[in-house]
LOVO-441299 format. One record per residue (C-alpha): residue number from 1; residue in one letter; y, x, z. Coordinates in nm, 2 decimals. Example, Ala and Ser with C-alpha at 12.3 -4.5 7.8 and 13.67 -1.06 7.14 Angstrom:
BEGIN
pos:code:v:u:w
1:A:-0.45:1.23:0.78
2:S:-0.11:1.37:0.71
This chain:
BEGIN
pos:code:v:u:w
1:M:5.72:8.23:-3.74
2:Q:5.69:8.07:-4.08
3:N:5.79:7.71:-4.14
4:I:5.48:7.50:-4.22
5:Q:5.67:7.31:-4.49
6:N:5.71:7.63:-4.69
7:Q:5.34:7.69:-4.70
8:P:5.17:7.52:-5.00
9:Y:4.84:7.44:-4.84
10:T:4.75:7.53:-4.49
11:K:4.42:7.45:-4.33
12:T:4.59:7.17:-4.13
13:R:4.76:7.02:-4.43
14:T:4.43:7.03:-4.63
15:K:4.24:6.85:-4.34
16:T:4.52:6.59:-4.31
17:F:4.51:6.53:-4.69
18:D:4.13:6.49:-4.67
19:L:4.16:6.24:-4.39
20:V:4.42:6.04:-4.58
21:I:4.22:6.04:-4.90
22:T:3.90:5.93:-4.71
23:A:4.09:5.65:-4.53
24:F:4.24:5.53:-4.85
25:L:3.90:5.53:-5.02
26:A:3.75:5.34:-4.73
27:A:4.03:5.08:-4.76
28:L:3.97:5.05:-5.13
29:I:3.60:5.00:-5.07
30:F:3.67:4.74:-4.80
31:V:3.90:4.54:-5.03
32:A:3.66:4.57:-5.33
33:T:3.38:4.44:-5.11
34:L:3.60:4.13:-5.03
35:I:3.56:4.04:-5.40
36:N:3.20:3.90:-5.38
37:I:2.96:3.63:-5.47
38:K:2.70:3.52:-5.22
39:L:2.35:3.52:-5.37
40:P:2.13:3.21:-5.33
41:I:1.83:3.44:-5.27
42:G:1.74:3.69:-5.01
43:Q:1.87:3.74:-4.66
44:G:2.25:3.75:-4.68
45:G:2.28:3.94:-5.01
46:L:2.62:3.97:-5.18
47:I:2.72:4.09:-5.53
48:H:3.05:4.27:-5.48
49:L:3.28:4.54:-5.63
50:G:3.24:4.76:-5.32
51:T:2.94:4.94:-5.47
52:S:3.14:5.04:-5.78
53:M:3.42:5.18:-5.55
54:L:3.16:5.37:-5.35
55:F:3.02:5.52:-5.67
56:M:3.37:5.61:-5.78
57:A:3.47:5.77:-5.45
58:A:3.16:5.98:-5.44
59:I:3.18:6.09:-5.81
60:L:3.56:6.16:-5.79
61:F:3.58:6.31:-5.44
62:G:3.23:6.44:-5.35
63:P:2.96:6.37:-5.10
64:K:3.15:6.39:-4.77
65:K:3.43:6.15:-4.87
66:G:3.18:5.93:-5.06
67:A:2.96:5.89:-4.75
68:L:3.24:5.84:-4.50
69:A:3.44:5.60:-4.72
70:G:3.13:5.39:-4.81
71:A:3.01:5.37:-4.45
72:I:3.35:5.29:-4.31
73:G:3.47:5.05:-4.59
74:M:3.15:4.84:-4.61
75:G:3.08:4.87:-4.24
76:L:3.42:4.72:-4.17
77:F:3.36:4.45:-4.42
78:D:3.04:4.35:-4.24
79:I:3.21:4.36:-3.89
80:L:3.53:4.17:-4.00
81:G:3.37:3.94:-4.26
82:G:3.12:3.76:-4.03
83:W:2.82:3.99:-4.12
84:A:2.83:4.20:-3.80
85:I:2.45:4.20:-3.76
86:W:2.43:4.39:-4.09
87:A:2.69:4.66:-4.00
88:P:2.45:4.92:-3.86
89:T:2.22:4.89:-4.16
90:T:2.51:4.89:-4.40
91:I:2.67:5.20:-4.24
92:I:2.35:5.40:-4.27
93:A:2.26:5.27:-4.62
94:R:2.61:5.33:-4.77
95:A:2.66:5.66:-4.60
96:L:2.34:5.79:-4.75
97:Q:2.42:5.63:-5.09
98:G:2.77:5.79:-5.10
99:F:2.63:6.13:-4.99
100:I:2.35:6.13:-5.25
101:V:2.58:6.02:-5.54
102:G:2.84:6.28:-5.44
103:K:2.59:6.56:-5.38
104:I:2.42:6.52:-5.72
105:A:2.75:6.46:-5.91
106:W:2.90:6.77:-5.75
107:S:2.60:6.99:-5.77
108:N:2.62:7.33:-5.93
109:G:3.00:7.32:-5.94
110:R:3.01:7.01:-6.16
111:R:3.27:6.82:-5.94
112:G:3.17:6.49:-6.09
113:D:3.25:6.61:-6.44
114:N:2.91:6.55:-6.61
115:I:2.86:6.18:-6.71
116:R:2.48:6.22:-6.73
117:F:2.46:6.36:-6.38
118:N:2.70:6.09:-6.25
119:I:2.47:5.82:-6.39
120:L:2.16:6.00:-6.26
121:A:2.32:6.03:-5.92
122:A:2.39:5.66:-5.89
123:I:2.05:5.56:-6.02
124:L:1.87:5.80:-5.77
125:S:2.08:5.66:-5.48
126:M:1.97:5.30:-5.55
127:P:1.61:5.31:-5.42
128:L:1.72:5.48:-5.09
129:M:1.99:5.22:-5.03
130:M:1.75:4.94:-5.10
131:A:1.49:5.10:-4.87
132:V:1.73:5.12:-4.58
133:Y:1.83:4.75:-4.63
134:Y:1.46:4.66:-4.65
135:I:1.38:4.84:-4.33
136:G:1.69:4.69:-4.16
137:Q:1.59:4.34:-4.26
138:G:1.23:4.40:-4.16
139:I:1.34:4.50:-3.81
140:M:1.60:4.22:-3.78
141:Y:1.37:3.95:-3.89
142:N:1.04:4.10:-3.76
143:N:0.90:4.02:-4.11
144:W:0.82:4.27:-4.38
145:V:0.77:4.02:-4.66
146:A:1.09:3.82:-4.65
147:P:1.31:4.13:-4.72
148:L:1.14:4.16:-5.06
149:A:1.35:3.86:-5.18
150:S:1.67:4.07:-5.14
151:I:1.56:4.35:-5.38
152:P:1.66:4.17:-5.70
153:G:2.01:4.11:-5.57
154:D:2.04:4.47:-5.45
155:M:1.94:4.59:-5.79
156:I:2.20:4.36:-5.96
157:Q:2.47:4.48:-5.72
158:N:2.39:4.85:-5.79
159:V:2.37:4.81:-6.17
160:V:2.70:4.62:-6.18
161:G:2.85:4.89:-5.96
162:L:2.73:5.16:-6.20
163:L:2.84:4.97:-6.51
164:I:3.20:4.95:-6.37
165:A:3.22:5.29:-6.20
166:I:3.11:5.52:-6.48
167:P:3.37:5.40:-6.74
168:V:3.65:5.41:-6.47
169:C:3.55:5.76:-6.36
170:I:3.56:5.88:-6.73
171:V:3.91:5.75:-6.76
172:L:4.03:5.88:-6.42
173:K:3.88:6.23:-6.49
174:K:4.12:6.26:-6.78
175:T:4.43:6.22:-6.56
176:P:4.63:6.52:-6.45
177:Y:4.53:6.47:-6.08
178:F:4.16:6.52:-6.15
179:K:4.21:6.80:-6.41
180:R:4.34:7.02:-6.13
181:K:4.10:7.24:-5.95
182:F:4.17:7.23:-5.57
């Protein structure tokens, strides 16, 4: 029987590594979401750095890790930060957003290497994220007009996230870790 330590990458080690990376990304997204500004408009909107971390996670690590890290990180923020009523909506919205960004950024073997596709991915994810929050607010408040007030804040949050994430991803993609092909 071979010693597992002598094997470079077994399926178990790869799954463990994926789990650790996803947990680390979720923690980064959680902490980045703590850095926020409460908006004076809308129903509980925040401008925070969690969106930029979600974009980076999905672009650098793909759709599965982007979806899980975004849902877990921002969902935990809502639960632990006094916004628990928002957690189900956040988990759905951010899982979908992370998946879409990662899926487009990693399409056709790109692995998040194409800046134009990364920007396109983030932009295309924004309307779906905003739609999920709109529907969640509409259901929570039994009102389909009031949630419209949150759309400008959601747009600002996403644009700020994009403006931070893309340059950081460009720099990180030049590091030895991301130049490797797993």
